[in-house]
C-alpha positions in Angstrom: 0.1 0.1 0.1 0.9 3.4 -0.1 1.4 5.0 3.3 -0.5 8.3 4.2 1.1 11.4 2.7 3.9 9.6 0.8 2.0 9.5 -3.0 4.9 12.0 -4.0 7.4 9.4 -3.0 6.3 6.7 -5.4 8.2 5.7 -8.5 7.7 3.3 -11.4 10.0 1.0 -12.7 10.4 3.6 -15.5 11.4 5.8 -12.9 13.6 4.1 -11.4 15.3 3.2 -15.0 15.2 6.6 -15.6 17.1 7.8 -12.7 19.9 5.1 -13.1 20.3 6.3 -16.9 19.3 3.1 -18.4 16.5 2.7 -20.6 13.0 0.9 -19.1 13.9 -3.0 -21.3 17.7 -2.9 -20.4 16.5 -2.4 -16.8 13.8 -4.8 -16.6 16.2 -7.5 -18.0 19.1 -6.8 -15.4 16.3 -6.9 -12.4 18.7 -4.7 -9.6 15.5 -4.4 -8.1 15.6 -8.3 -6.9 19.0 -7.5 -5.3 19.4 -7.7 -1.8 18.5 -5.3 0.3 16.7 -3.5 -2.1 13.6 -1.9 -0.8 10.6 -3.9 -1.3 7.5 -2.8 -3.5 5.0 -0.8 -2.0 2.7 -2.6 -4.4 0.8 -5.5 -3.3 2.2 -9.0 -3.4 1.4 -10.0 -7.0 0.5 -6.9 -8.5 1.2 -6.4 -12.3 2.3 -3.5 -11.9 5.6 -3.1 -9.1 5.7 0.3 -7.2 8.3 2.0 -5.2 9.0 4.5 -2.2 11.2 6.7 -3.7 12.7 8.0 -0.4 13.3 4.3 0.5 15.4 3.4 -2.9 17.3 6.7 -2.7 18.7 5.9 0.7 19.5 2.4 -0.8 21.1 4.1 -3.7 23.5 6.1 -1.6 24.6 2.8 0.9 22.6 5.1 3.4 19.8 3.1 5.8 16.9 2.7 4.2 14.4 4.5 6.2 11.4 2.3 7.6 8.0 3.2 6.2 4.9 4.1 8.8 3.2 1.8 10.6 -0.3 0.9 11.6 -3.4 1.7 9.7 -4.0 5.3 8.4 -7.5 6.3 6.5 -5.9 8.0 4.3 -3.5 4.9 3.1 -4.1 4.4 -0.9 -4.9 0.3 -1.1 -4.9 -0.8 -4.6 -7.2 -3.7 -6.0 -5.5 -6.5 -4.1 -5.2 -4.7 -1.1 -9.0 -3.4 -1.3 -10.6 -6.9 -1.8 -8.7 -8.3 1.5 -9.7 -5.7 3.2 -13.5 -6.1 2.7 -13.2 -10.3 2.2 -13.3 -10.4 -1.6 -11.9 -11.6 -4.2 -9.9 -9.0 -6.7 -12.3 -10.0 -9.4 -15.0 -9.1 -7.2 -13.4 -5.7 -6.4 -12.8 -4.8 -9.7 -16.9 -4.9 -10.3 -17.4 -2.9 -7.2 -15.1 -0.1 -8.0 -17.5 1.0 -10.3 -19.8 1.8 -8.1 -20.2 6.2 -7.7 -19.2 6.3 -4.3 -15.7 4.5 -4.7 -15.4 5.7 -8.6 -14.8 9.5 -7.1 -12.4 8.2 -4.3 -9.8 6.6 -7.1 -6.9 8.0 -7.3 -4.0 7.3 -10.0 -0.3 6.7 -9.0 2.3 5.2 -10.9 -0.7 4.2 -13.3 -2.4 1.9 -11.1 -5.7 2.8 -9.3 -5.7 3.4 -5.8 -8.2 4.1 -3.5 -7.9 5.4 0.3 -8.7 2.9 3.2 -11.4 5.3 4.2 -13.7 5.0 1.3 -13.4 1.4 0.8 -14.8 1.2 4.8 -17.9 3.5 4.0 -18.3 1.1 1.1 -18.0 -2.1 2.7 -20.2 -0.6 5.3 -23.0 0.5 2.6 -22.2 -2.5 0.0 -25.0 -4.1 -1.5 -25.8 -7.2 0.0 -27.3 -10.5 -1.0 -30.7 -10.0 1.2 -31.5 -6.4 -0.9 -30.4 -8.3 -3.8 -33.1 -10.8 -2.9 -35.6 -8.8 -2.6 -35.5 -6.8 -5.7 -38.1 -8.9 -7.0 -38.7 -9.3 -10.9 -38.5 -7.8 -13.6 -41.9 -6.0 -15.0 -43.0 -6.5 -18.1 -42.2 -3.9 -20.8 -39.8 -2.2 -18.4 -35.9 -1.4 -18.5 -33.3 -3.0 -16.5 -34.6 -2.5 -12.4 -30.6 -2.0 -11.5 -28.8 1.3 -12.4 -25.5 0.1 -15.0 -23.1 1.2 -12.3 -24.5 -1.1 -9.6 -25.2 -4.2 -11.5 -21.5 -5.9 -11.4 -21.2 -5.6 -7.8 -24.6 -7.0 -7.3 -24.1 -9.9 -9.7 -20.9 -10.4 -7.9 -22.6 -11.1 -4.8 -25.3 -13.3 -6.0 -22.0 -15.5 -7.9 -20.5 -15.4 -4.5 -23.3 -17.2 -3.2 -24.2 -19.6 -5.5 -21.2 -20.4 -8.4 -24.2 -22.2 -9.9 -26.6 -19.2 -10.4 -28.2 -18.9 -13.9 -28.9 -15.8 -16.1 -32.2 -16.4 -15.3 -32.1 -16.2 -11.9 -30.0 -13.2 -11.9 -32.7 -11.7 -13.9 -35.3 -12.6 -11.2 -33.0 -11.7 -8.5 -32.2 -8.4 -9.7 -35.4 -7.5 -12.3 -32.7 -6.8 -15.4 -33.2 -8.1 -18.7 -31.9 -11.8 -19.6 -29.1 -10.4 -21.7 -28.1 -8.2 -19.5 -27.9 -11.0 -16.9 -25.9 -13.4 -18.9 -23.6 -10.8 -19.9 -22.6 -9.9 -16.6 -21.9 -13.4 -15.4 -20.1 -14.0 -18.7 -17.4 -11.4 -17.8 -17.9 -12.3 -13.7 -16.7 -15.8 -14.4 -14.2 -15.2 -17.0 -12.0 -12.7 -14.6 -12.5 -15.5 -11.8 -11.6 -18.0 -14.3 -8.2 -16.0 -15.5 -7.9 -15.5 -11.5 -7.4 -19.2 -11.0 -5.0 -19.9 -14.1 -3.2 -17.5 -12.5 -2.6 -19.2 -9.7 -2.7 -22.2 -11.2 -1.2 -22.3 -15.2 -1.3 -25.9 -15.5 -5.2 -25.3 -15.6 -7.2 -25.4 -18.7 -10.2 -22.7 -18.8 -12.7 -25.3 -18.4 -10.5 -27.1 -15.4 -10.4 -23.9 -14.1 -14.6 -23.2 -14.2 -15.1 -26.4 -13.0 -12.9 -25.9 -10.0 -15.0 -22.7 -9.1 -18.1 -24.6 -9.0 -19.0 -23.6 -12.4 -21.7 -25.3 -14.6 -19.5 -26.7 -17.9 -23.1 -26.1 -19.5 -23.2 -22.4 -18.3 -19.7 -21.4 -19.3 -18.8 -21.8 -23.2 -18.6 -18.2 -23.3 -16.5 -17.3 -20.2 -14.1 -19.8 -21.0 -13.2 -18.0 -24.2 -13.7 -14.8 -22.8 -11.7 -16.2 -20.1 -8.3 -16.5 -22.2 -8.6 -13.5 -24.1 -8.7 -11.6 -20.2 -5.6 -13.7 -19.7 -3.9 -12.4 -23.4 -5.1 -8.6 -22.4 -3.5 -8.9 -19.1 0.1 -10.4 -20.3 -0.3 -7.4 -23.0 -0.7 -4.8 -20.2 3.3 -3.9 -19.5 3.7 -3.4 -23.2 0.4 -1.1 -23.7 1.8 0.4 -20.7 5.6 0.9 -22.0 3.4 2.7 -25.2 1.6 5.0 -22.9 4.8 6.2 -21.4 6.4 6.8 -24.7 3.1 8.7 -26.0 3.9 11.2 -22.7 7.0 11.5 -23.3 6.7 12.7 -26.9 4.3 15.2 -25.2 1.1 13.4 -26.8 -1.2 12.5 -23.6 -1.3 15.0 -20.2 -0.9 12.0 -18.2 1.2 8.2 -18.7 -1.5 6.7 -17.7 -2.0 2.7 -18.9 -5.4 2.5 -21.4 -7.8 0.2 -20.2 -8.1 -3.1 -21.9 -11.4 -4.0 -23.9 -12.9 -6.9 -25.3 -15.4 -6.0 -28.1 -16.0 -9.5 -28.8 -15.3 -12.2 -26.2 -13.1 -13.6 -28.2 -11.3 -10.0 -28.7 -8.4 -7.8 -27.2 -8.5 -4.1 -27.9 -7.4 -0.9 -26.2 -7.7 2.8 -26.9 -5.2 5.6 -25.9 -6.8 9.4 -26.2 -4.2 11.6 -27.2 -5.1 14.9 -25.0 -2.5 16.9 -26.4 -3.3 19.7 -28.6 -0.6 19.4 -31.1 -1.0 15.6 -31.0 -0.9 13.8 -34.7 -4.5 12.2 -33.9 -7.7 12.5 -31.8 -7.0 8.9 -30.4 -4.8 5.4 -31.0 -6.6 2.1 -31.3 -4.8 -1.1 -30.7 -6.4 -4.6 -32.0 -4.6 -7.7 -31.0 -5.5 -8.8 -35.1 -4.1 -5.8 -36.9 -2.0 -3.8 -34.2 -2.1 0.0 -34.0 -4.1 2.8 -36.0 -5.5 6.4 -35.6 -9.0 7.1 -34.8 -10.7 10.3 -36.6 -12.3 11.3 -32.9 -12.1 10.7 -29.2 -15.5 10.3 -29.2 -16.2 6.1 -30.1 -12.7 5.1 -31.2 -13.5 1.5 -31.2 -16.3 0.8 -33.2 -17.4 -3.0 -32.7 -15.3 -5.8 -33.8 -15.6 -3.9 -37.8 -11.5 -3.1 -39.2 -12.5 0.1 -40.6 -10.4 0.7 -43.9 -8.1 3.2 -43.8 -8.6 7.0 -44.6 -11.1 9.8 -43.1 -8.4 10.2 -40.1 -7.8 5.9 -40.5 -4.1 5.4 -40.6 -2.5 1.7 -39.9 1.1 2.7 -38.0 4.2 0.3 -38.0 4.1 -3.1 -38.7 3.3 -6.2 -36.7 0.4 -6.0 -34.1 3.1 -5.3 -30.9 5.5 -2.6 -32.8 7.9 -1.3 -30.2 7.0 2.0 -28.7 9.5 4.0 -30.2 8.7 2.7 -33.7 5.1 3.7 -32.8 5.8 6.9 -32.3 8.2 7.1 -35.0 5.5 6.1 -37.5 3.1 8.7 -35.9 5.5 11.6 -36.6 6.3 10.2 -40.5 3.6 12.2 -43.0 0.7 10.2 -44.4 2.2 8.7 -47.4 
């Protein structure tokens, strides 16, 4: 966790590499941060992005005693998704559903490209979070009405029901929450896929079907979820690459922050991502990455990713560099090259 009042000390691996005057690829290849005595990360165990306390790192590099971090709990401590989940006794996947709740969304703090939440906000949410009792009394979905649950609360409520009964069906979710059957099915598919992916990351020897069975999901209900789980795993493996691209675009002055884009799934078996270029002199409004075709420019920041269709070049769309994962420097170079 990031201790209260120490957010300004946080450094990423890219920051540490720059401090040592080397590129991030060389730094992560040499892994000096694994040397004995190097300060431990302030990110949670198993986190995809390592974060460090800069004051501790500076002391280590100067050969001085590494100062200890504060102990105890403070309402202003910043917790990442794993730490938030542990605090309220749910899985990290369930927390990912909860974080869309307005109370948590408003409290989100991004540090080093990683979302964090103040301990106090997590506790307030825990005290008021929707429970199974509230879900059970929601009633069915009246005819000729829209969904009865606000969209931002649906993932959390569905996660509660799935926690209580891994075999729950879309029909039961529909009856409990008063939502459309298709809405219930989509919510269950996303949640199960994320949890199957989590299980495989814990035990890589499992197939998606085996992970689903270990979680208690009936085979007849998870065909789409197992397909999506494979895409979720590919997306997670892509995150470091997208992080490098985001850093390069920020370094080029085309984005105001080096935030890593959220990976999207326009179809259960497809991985894509969108990077908005919000600087005035940016070469395009946005970039879209598609695991099938690589990077392309988008003519607008509004809805740059439109379903699964692959747009032809022209009218603001230009395919960049070669391959699906060109180096960040190659992508920057392609963006600075005028259209042919």
